[in-house]
N, C-alpha and C positions, 0 to 999 in steps of 0.2 A: 506495500497498500503507500502511494505515494515513491521517493526520489528525494526524500531528505538520507546524506551522509551520517554512516559511521564511523564509528571509530573501526580502524582498520587492526586487523593486530597479526601480532611479526610477524617478520618475513618468514622466518621458518617452520611459520605455519604451511600446511599442505595445503589445495585443495579442499570446500568444503563439503566431498564426501569420501575422503582419503581418510583417514589416518590420521589425526595432527602432531607433532611431535615434536615437544618441546627443553632446550636446558634446561641451566641456571644460568647457566650468563645469559640467555635469553629471557627469562622467569623474569631475573636484575632489571634485565634493562625495561623489558613491561611496566613493572612498576615505582619504577624513579618518579618518571614527569607526573604518573598523576595523584599520590599518598605523600612525594616526598613537605615537609613543610607542614603537615602538624591538623589536626584542625580531626571534627569525627568527622569518619561514615559510618552509617548504615546499610550494611547490603544486604539483601538489594531492598531499596529504597525506601518499596513501598511494603510489606508485605503478602502474598499472597496465596486465599484460604483454600484448601480442596475438594473441589465442588465437581460434581462424575454430570457428563451427560451419556444422553444416547440418544442412536440414528434413531430414528420413526419414517416408515413407511407413507407416505400420503395419500398417492396412487400408485403405479408400477412405473418405479419407471422416476419416483419425484423427492428424496426420500434429503429428511430434513435432520437439521440439534434440535435433543427434547430436553431441558435440563431439568435434571432427577430430578424428584418429590425428597423429606428427611423420609428417613424410615429409623427405626428402637434399631433393631435388631437384623446379620446382612443372615440370609439361608446359604451356604457351602453351596457353590454350583451358579451364583444366579448371576448378573450382571450387579455392574460394580455402582455404590450407590449411593449417596451423601448421609451414613451418621448422626444421629441427633451427639455423639461423641464425639465426631471429628470437628463438630460446627461447635462445642462446649470447651476443646480442648486451640481450638484455632484463638477463638476470642481471646484465652489467658494469655495465649503467645502475644496476642493484640497489644492486648493492654501491658506487658508488664515493658515489647518495644518501646513501649508508646513513651512509657512513663519510663524506662531508659533514656532516652528519646530527652525528653522534657530533664530528663539532670542531668546534660551531653550538656543544653544550649544555654543553662545556670549557671554549671560548674565545665567551663571551656576544655575536653580530653584528647588532647591527643591518644585516638583510639581508634581499633577497624572494626560492629561488630555487627556479624555472620547471622542471621537466619536458620536455618532445615537443612542443616551442613550435611552429607551421608560421606560414612565411609566410605564406601565404595567410589567416592564421585572426587574425592583426594587425587592430586597429583595421581589423576589415571592416564593424562596423554601426555606422558614425559616417557622421555624418553632412559633420564638419565641416572646406571646403575647404583650413583653414587650416595644419590632420597632414599631413602625409609619411606616406602610407601604401603603405602595401609593391607595393597595385594597382596606386602610379604615377611607379611605376618609372622611370625612362624606358625603362630593356634588359628588354624580358619574359622572355628564359629566366634572368632573376635575381628573382624574381619568386618563383621557387617554391623553396623550399627546410627547411630548420625548424634547429631549436636542438633542439641534443641537454640539455639543463641554459645555461637565462642565467641568471644572479645579479646582481640593482638591488640594489650595497651602497649604502648609506649617507652615508658619506665616501670612497670607493672606483672610484665611479661604478659600470659596467657589464662585467659579464665575463662570458668564449664560453666553453662547454666542449663539446672534438667528442669525445664517447667510440667510439674500436675494441675490439672487439672480437676479439680474433685464434685460428681452430678448431682445434679437439682432435682434428682431425686425422692427424694427423704422432704419429707410435709412437718410441721409446724408439732405434731402431737407424733415427730419421727423417735424417736429416746434416743437418750445424746446418747450414750453405748455403740449402737448402728452407726453413729458418725465418724465417731470417732475408728468404731475396723474400716468404714473406707480408705480414710483420710492415713492409716497405718500402713493401710495396704497398699496405697497410694507414695506412702514414706518408703518402701522398704524395699518398693520394686525399684524409689529412687536413683537408693546409698545403693543397687547393684551397679544404675547406669552411672552412674558418674564412677565409681571407682575403674567399668570398662572404659563410658570415658577418657581418663584420666593417663592408662595405662593403653589406651593409642595413642594419644596427643604425646606424653614421652616417648614412644621411637618416631614418630613424624619427625619428634626433634633433635631426632637423640648421633647423629652425624655430624654434630659441631660443639666442640667445649665451650665453654661454663655449661648448661646443658639450663635452657629456660626455664623460670619455675612458672607453674603451673598450681593453679588452685582451679575448687569449685566452690558452688552454691548451690541448695537447692529453692527453688523458688513455689508459692501456694497461692495462688491471684486472691483467692478465695477460702483462705480459710487463717483465721486470725491468731495473732498472738497465743492471748488463752487458749484454744484447743489444740495447737501443737504441746506446749505449754504439759498442760495433763497427757496426754497420750503418753510425751515423751516420761513423765514422771510415772505412770504407770508398767509404763514401759522400761527398763532400764537398760539390755540387754538391744535394743534398736539404740536405746542411747550409745549410748559406746559404738555402736558401732556407727551411726552417725558423722561421730563423732570424728574418729577414725578417716572419714573419708572427710567430712572436712579440712585433717592435718592438725585438728588440736587435744589435747589431755583431754580424758577421761571424762578429770571434773569438769573442763569449763562448759558456760554454756552456747552452746553450739547454736539454737534459736538469731543470736543476734548476727550469726553468719547468715544465715537464709532467709530470702529474700516472703513478707506475710506481707498478707491485708489492710496488716495497721500501714505497710507501710505505701502503701500504691495506692495511684488514687483513685476514690470514690467519686463515679463520675456523676452520682447523684445530687449529691453533695456540693460539690466540686472542692475538694478540701485536696493543698496543698500535700501531694506527696513529699512520701520522708524516704527514694532512695537514695540519701545524700547520708545518711544515719548506717544506711547499713553498709554504701560504702567505703566509710572510715572504720567499720568493723570490719568487715570482708581483706580492703584493697586499698587503703591509704594504711591506713595501720603497717603495717610490712611497710621494708627500709624498700627502696627503691633497687629494682631486678639490674642491679652491676654489667651483666652479656647483655643485655637490652639496651644495641648502639643501633642509633640510627638504618647503619646500614644490617643490624639482625633486622629489627623491625621491617624493613623494605622484603630483606629475602619473605618474612614470614605470608606477608600479605602474598609479595608472588605463591607464592608454595600454597594456603586458602585462596583464596575469589584470585588468583590467575589466568592467564590459560591456561594451562595442564590443567584446573580442575572446573568438571564440568559441573554445572548449575542443575540443581534440580529437578527432577524435570516438571515440578510447573511452570521453573521459570526457561525454559527452554524454547525456543524457537529453531524452525531448517536453518535459519544462514546462522545464528549466536545459540555460540551454544560458553559463554564466557560469562562473567557474572554481571549482573547488572548493574555501574557503580553510582549511576550520576542523576538526577528527577527527571533529565534527555529520555532517557531509554527508558527507565521505567513512566515515565509518563503519556511514552510512545506505546510501550504494548499494554498500559492500560485499555488502551485508545483499541489497542487490536482485540484487545478480550470482549470490551463491550458492544462496537464496532460486526463483530460475526454477526452474522445475521443465525436466528438462537432464537428456540419460543416455549414455553409455556402447552402444558400438556390442551387446558383445555382450548386453547387460541388451534392447537392442529385440527381436534374439533369437533368446531365452527369449519373452521374448508374445508373437514370429509364430510358434514352435512351439508352442506356448501345451500339455506337459505339463498331463494332470488335474491333479496330487498333486508338493504343490510347500510343498518348506519354506524360508526363504531367511534366513541368516544373514551376521556379519560384524558389522567392529566399525559405531562408529554412525556414521554422515552417510553412507556410500557405499552409497545407492540405494532402501534396501528397501522402505520405502513406498513410495515416488512410483512400486516401477515394482510396484508391489501396486496403487494405485490408474491404471495405465494398461491389465495384466489385467482391472482391472472394468470396466474403457472398451472394451474390445475384448467380453467379455462384450458390453454392451446395443449395443453397433451391432451385434451377433448375436439384438438380436430375445433379450434369456435376464436373468430378472431377475441380478442380488446380491445378495449377505444377509452384512451385515457383523458378526462376531461380534467385540464384550467378552467374553472369557473369565475375567477377571476386574480387577477398583477398578482397576491398577497400566494394562489396556488401556483407559480409558474415550475420556483423552485422542483418544490418534492412533483410534481409531475413530471418532470423533465425527470428529474432521477427514478419515478417505476419506471419511466421506459428506457432507458439508459440497464438497468439492473437486471430486468426482464428482456434483451437484448443479448447481457452479458452473459443472463444464465442457461438458455434453451438457445442454442445456436441456428439460425434457419430461420426464427419466429420471423426478422423483421417487416414482413408484408403484412406480414396480418394484424402488429402492432399496429397503430392510428393516434397521431396524436390529437385535438384540439382544445387550441388557443383563442377559448371564452373571455370575456368578462361582462357574465349576470349581470353582470352592477348596472352596466354602459354600453348597450350593443349600440359596435358607430352601424353601418350602412354590411361593409365587408363583415366583419361581424350579423349580423343575419345571414345572409347570403349564409355561411358557414353551418351554423344554427339549424336552417332548416339542412339543408344538402345534410346533415346530422341524424332529420330526424323521418328523412329518408328511404337514410342506410336500412333502419327500424323496421323487420320487416316479421313478417306474423309465423315466418312457416321458417325458421331458424331463430335459435341464441341468441338475443342480442349481450352486451358484458358490457359494462360502463366501470372506470373504477377514475375517481370524485374522492383524490388528496386532498386534505387544508379543502372541503369547499366551505366557503367562504356566502355570506346573501344568503341567510333564510329563504327571505319569501320569495327569487329566486332562484332560489336550488330547488325548492319545493312544484315551484308552475313550469320547470326544465324534468324534474321527477312527472310529474304528474303529464303533463303532455306526450313524456316517454312510454311512459303504462299503457297509454288510450291507445296508443299508435302500435304496438306487440306483444301479445302475451305469452311473450317465451325471452321476461327479461327479465337479467341478471343486474342490479346497479352496487357496488358495494365502496360507499363512501366512509370517510374521516375527520372530525376533529372533535379537540380539546371540550372546545362550548356545546353541550348537548343540546343549551336550547337553540341550534340551528339547524338537528334534526327532520327532517319532513315525513308527514303526519305518517304518508306511505309507503318510511321505511320503517325493522324492527331494530331498538336500542340493544347495543349490546354494549356492557361497559366494562373495558379494560383496565383496572386497578392497584396491576401491581407492575411494580417500573422494574422495565429489562435494560435498557439500553441509556443508559446513565448513572457513576457511582455511587451507593448513597449522599458522603461528600456535597457533591451537585445536587440530586434531590432534594438533599434538606434546605438551603441556598431561595432553590426554585418551591420550594412549596411552603413561604416565608410569603406568597404574596397573595395580598388579599381576597384577591380570584377567587378563592376556595373556600375563604373560611364564607365570604357575600354566599359559595355555592352557584358562582357562574361554569369554578368546572369542579369537578366531581377528587374528590383528595384520595389520596393515597392511600392506599394497601395496608396494610405488613406481608411481607412476605413470602411467600412461605414453602420459598426454597433458599437455599440458601447465594447469598453475590461471592464474589469470587475478591469480593477485596472494599476496602473501604474506598479508597480511591485517594490521590496526591491530597495535601495539604492547598485551600483555599489562599494565591499571592495576589498583593497589595502592594499598587501600584502611589503614594503618595506628590501631589500637586501641593506642593506645602514650601519646600527649597525655596529661600532667596534667587536662586539660580531660573527657579521655571517666570516664566513671563504672568503675567495679573493673567485672569478668566479666567475659564473651566481648560480643562488639562485640554478636552480637544482641539485646544487652541494654540498648543505647545509645544514645540518641538524640546523641550527638552524635557517634557515626559515622555515621549515619545522614543525619544533615543537613549532615556535608563531604566525602561524594559530594557533592553538588554543588558541587565542585571540577568536578569534570566535570556540566556544568550543560550543553553543549554536544555530549554521545552520548548526551544524553534528549531526541535531534532527535522518535522518535513513541512517547512512551510508551507506550505498548499493543503495541509490541512489544521488552519485556522482565519477564524474568522472575523475581525476589528470593531465590535458596536463602532458606533461615535457622529459628531458631529461635522464641520467645520465651521473656519472660519467666515462668515458667507463677505467679507469687505475682501475679502484675500482677490486678486485680480486674475490669479490666474483657475479658472475657474475648466466644468464638465461641463456643461447644460447648469441650464436657467427654471427649472421646474416648482413648481412654487411646492411645496411642503422637500422637493427630493433633498438631504440632507450634505450629504457625502461630494467629496469633490475631491481634483485630484491637489490643489492644497493644505488641504488637510493639516493645524498644525503637530497634531500628535503622527498622521498620516510621515507627512514629513520627514516628521522625526526617527523614522523610523529606515524608511527611504534614507532618507545622511552616513547612516549603519550598515546601510549595502543590503537590507529586506527589502528584494522588489514587491512593492504593494497594486494593485490593484482594484481599484472603485468600482462596484458593478451596480445602476442600474439602474430604478425600479423600472417594469417593465419588457427589460432590455433580457425579450428571447431566446436571442445570441448567447455571448452571454453567461444568463444564468444558467445554458445547458450546458457549458465547457467549463465552471466552477459544479455543476453538479455530478460532473462525469467525469468530475474529477482529468482532462483531456488536455487539458491548458498547461502553460508553462508553471514552473513549481517559482510560489509568488503565496505573498502572503494573501485571500483578499478583504476586501472595507465595506459593507452594507449594512444600510434598516435594515432591522433584523425581523422588520417584516415580509424585506424583499426576499430573503432565505430564510422564509420559512415551508419544514421540514428536511432540511439538510441538517447535516452533522457533520460536527470536527472536534479533532481529540481536543482544542484547547481553545479558550472562545474567552479572547478581552473584549470587556465589558468597557468599557468609554464611556462616565460622566460626560453628558453632554447638557446638564440645565443645574440647575443649585437643590435637588433635589440627588439626596447621596443615594435613596432606593428610588424605584420606579417597576412598577405594576408589570407592566407588557415586558418589561426588559425581563426582570427575573425567566417571565413565559415563550417569548420568542426567542433571548437571546441565553440568556445563562443554560436555559434546559436544550442548547444545541451540545452541550459538552461532553463526546463521550469521552474526559480526562478527566480535567482540568479547567477552572476560572483563574483568570488574571482579571481582577478589579482598579478602575485606573478611576483614582477623584483625587 
């Protein structure tokens, strides 16, 4: 997707389809320009949950991916599904990582934090015989395992964290000892795993003397200190084993060396986390590790997250197996995840039943457009033509998108896909002629199939549907819009309420719009299936420095240029939209239509161009330009357009530029921010 540049791997890598070979010198050269100079790095930048999909046949010859529902238990031989226990584990991991990130932001550390790293992936692509790879460990049973979190610290050495989540199957009436037994079992398992991980870590760094210090800690995100104290007091043997695992005397208190619920942020009360107390006790109370020189630190980074180590399965792509260490790469990957053609089971069932007259409605990102696409593909497999009707200027982009996706998904159907560009609000003489031709095309003796996405203007669209219904009895109309009030009376309302195509961090911003509280748009329903990730954080660029020009951010070149602080975000620049307006007093203008907010001279846009980012200004109603943007067949460039102009399109990152004195705008939330499949950048 797109033609953005990716960081190239060292020249000693063979082709993508061949075995990749790295030696220790190459690894060192790889890590130096990336990690030299300090700072903390979290790899991957965004945590990815383990979510399963399954293939579902809609009609013979047409198979799509469907999100697997949650299951409590999985029977042997069944297709992999997303289990509730896995969701709890992922939530615990995310909570621990989020608190570590907040701690590192407040208390700068020179370290690399790696999540979900398997033993068998470490240095698996290295052909240096002198490096102690896990596959060379004497005991084969020890070669398989993983690190929940592995920290490489410039001053204190290596720290491995084992995270355990306790099930929420106990209700308020459950006995205390039942809960304690569950925690004890998890603790015993964690101690065994930590011992194994420390043994493997010491082996993997055993080729250089003196040995790097290896520390360990246990993380119980939803177990309190009081619970742990009670359990250890009642089970002295397990307490001694935990002390030995942590490398402290049996008489010492191991709880201060473990992360528990009292240390971590309480999401409900927004209580500040106390990770710093744990950090001092477990890490900083030790003397600095004299063996951790700058060269040794870079060497360890190269070993554990360089090109010789494969990314875990959930982070791999056909083109890249190296860990995503930069925000830009993580944003691009998340955009790929949410940009896939994936459906919920009820959406596929609807297409299989194929009712004739359907109006899909629901909040943005719930899969309305992709379901329209799927219905069109089913019609084509049955030998029926598909008529895509753009009902107004605001629906042009979405209509072009569906037409492009159809011909991409099914070869040889170009002549059976018909595009009709109408403005039902204001039909001119030429459009009246086109409208009459469309009605004449509808015949009573064969199915007539219509797709109308972003079906605007309720009164005129209703008349359009009524005329078609009178013309033919074999009519299929599938339309969609977020506003349920636009539904023609002759169309059956079908609600899509579960978010599918935007990460939760974007959805939370969108649903603050008053259109939800006022009932104009249906609210989001809780997800019945888990999402892969919460998404990358929302970024903000402030138009407040004395260096910035007076006025609004849209008029300021400095604001546009300062967005390049987030240069890594612009991985694939033709996947980004810039929402905002321009300075109308500037002489260099594109068009002068009233209400057309965008000019090539927009201060913000000029700031981007000045920094080397090509920007395309797309005017309202320009069909040819919207067709290029929708199909992404144009040059590699950013797109600047009014949010209403690009309704229905999606991009990995949306840069939303303040265009008036109000910081928040409800239309902007719905029409602009909801277009992001990965990250939002707010410029205000």
